[in-house]
Structures are given as C-alpha cells and as structure tokens.
C-alpha positions, 0 to 999 in steps of 0.5 A: 464493516463488510466489503463487497462480496462478503469479505472483511474490509481490507483495512478492518482489524478485528482484534484492534485495541481502540486505545492503541490507535485512537479514532481520528488519530494519525496513527489510526490512518497510518495503520490502515494504510500500512495494513492495506499496502501489506496486502498487495500481492507480489507482481501487482500494484496499487495507486496512491489514490486507490489506497486512499479511497479504500481507507476513506471507505472506513475512516472517511478521510485522507487522500493520495498525498496522505498515503504518500506521507504515511509511506514516506514516514513509515521508516521512522515516524510510523515504525511503531505501527509495523509488526514486531520482528519486521524490518522498518520501511526504507529505500534500501530495506526489504520488509513487509511493507512493499512500498514499491507496489504503490504508484501514482495514477500514471503507474510511476513509482516515486521519482526519488526511488525510481530505480529501486522500485522498478528493480523490485517490480521487475523481480516480482514480474510486475507488468511494466509499460514498453519503456519499462519506467511505469507499471502497466496499470491495465494489467497489474492494478490490484483491487483489494478483495475483488481482484486477488488473482496474479497479474498477467 
C-alpha cells in the first residue's frame, strides 16, 4: 500500500512472512502498532488515536484502547514481536519502543507512568504545556510520513 506523498505506508513491512503474523491475528495488529511507535522521532509525540487511525488504514481494525493494550502488554505478551537484541518494553527499561512518546488526545502520558514518561520527554526536548504535565500537541505531534521534521 502507498501512503500519501508516495512513501511506503508506516505500518507496511515489505519482508514480512504472512505466517509469522497471520492476517487478522492479534500479533499482526500488535506488530503494526509497535512498528509505527518505533518510528516516532525523539522530541515528538503521537496520540493513541492517531496510531490507531494509521494502523486501521492498512488493517481496517483497532482503536486507541487496543493501541494502549499493545503498549501495556509489549513487555510480556508481545515481547516476541520486538526485534532480536532489543530490550523489552517496561516502565523502567529504555528500549527501541518509545512508549513515552504515545499520549492521549489531551497530550497526557499514562497516569501510572506519568513521571517516567515526562522525564523521558523532557530529556528529548519534547515541547510540553506550561504546567509541564502534558505534551504540547500543537508543536510536538508527529504525523507519520508527512511531518518528519524535528519539533520546535
């Protein structure tokens, strides 16, 4: 599938073995979510809803809550979908799945991981709101394949 501007779709995986993640399986959906979240640049953020829309463009299913479930379960349930050599996702582990860059529609990270997420976002220079508790989505939201420039 082609994404706007002629770029490959952000969740396409050209060398994917269909038997590895059978079409319609939870693993197929989880792999697409994790693949997209790994593309979010440092200093930028994406919402659960936008991740869901991009993935649904290809897989025709899922929503923001499913994206949250994938990210919450990627440390154990979907660990096999994280590439070899990468650490698994977890609140105290920094790895190749930048879970802290995925926020709700108001720009807030998960409440139970708020401090860790905000610390990571600040360290990357991600624009935050004046109170420092949410991402300033007007300045920091990342649209895959469309807006790959640094935040500012």
